[in-house]
N, C-alpha and C positions, 0 to 999 in steps of 0.2 A: 450608727456605730455598733459594731458587733464586738462584744467582750467575751473572750474564751479563756479557758484555762491552758496552762502550758502543756498539760497532758493531751487535751483535745487538739491543740495545735500540732503536737508531735505525732499524734495518731492520724491526722488528716492534713498533712503538709500541702499536698497539691491543691486541695480544695481552698485553703486559705490563701495560698499564693495566687490562685486564679481570682479570688475576690479582690485581693490587693491590686492585681493587674487591671481589674475593671474599675479601679479607683474607689472601691468601697473601703471605709475605715475599719481596720481590724486591729483590735487591742488585745494583747496577750497578757493575762493576769498571772503573775508568778508569785505565789505566797500572798501574804496580806498587804504588803507595802510596796510591791514592785509591779510595774506595768510597762509594756513595750508596745509601740505602734509599728505595724508592718507597712512599709512604704516601698514601692518599686522605685528604682533609680534608672536614669538613662545615661547614655554616654556623656551627655552634657554635665551630669551630676558628678561623674567620676573625676577625681583629681589625681592625675598621674604624677609621680615624683618628677621634679625638674632635674635634668642632667646637670652635673656640676659645671660643665663648660657654659651653660646658659643661666646659671644662678647669679642673682645680684640682690643687693639689699633693697627691698621695696620701699623702705622709709627714705631712701635717697630721692625717690620720685614722687611718692604720695605720702602725705601726713598720716593717712589712715593705716599705712603698711599693708594694704590689700595685696594678697599673694599673686594676683594677676600681674603686678608690677615686679615680682621677683624673677620673672622669666624674661631674659633679654630679647627673646624672639618676639614676645608681645610688644615690648617697648619699640623695637625696630619696626615692626609692622605698623604700629600706630604713627610713628614718626614719618614713615613713607606715605601713609594716607594723608597726613596733615600737609606734607610737602606737595602732594598731588593736588589737594584741594586748593592750596595757595596758588599753584600754577593755573588751575582752571579758573580761579577767581579773577586773576589778572586778564584772562582771555574773555571774561564776561559770561562764563558758563554758570555762575551761581548768583542768586539774588541775596544780598546782604540786607537784613532788616535791623535797624537800630532803635527805632522809636515805635510807639503805639500807633501813631498816624501812618507810618510806612507799613506796618502790619495790616491795618485795616484796608489800606489801598491795595495791597497785594492780595488779600483775601477777596476783596470785591472784584478784582480782575479775573478771578478764577471762574 
């Protein structure tokens, strides 16, 4: 872990962003009692605001209130996937395992 001052960070931004991009821990010390960790984010980390027409109460679906469930598009996509899985299950395209014995038999068959 590399600990630097806020002035050092400000003077050499590109260098420390490059270090963070290469997954090196960079901590920026600001004063005596404040420190910040520099971490790169990806598109997966970015949470875009949910348009009003797709917004719903996540607690209606999940007791945790996870914001994934606040977007109707996510809910609809998952419902369609479950419906498709159920259809495929009826056609025998999936192996359903309910007991330890069934699991061991399945794994032994691989």
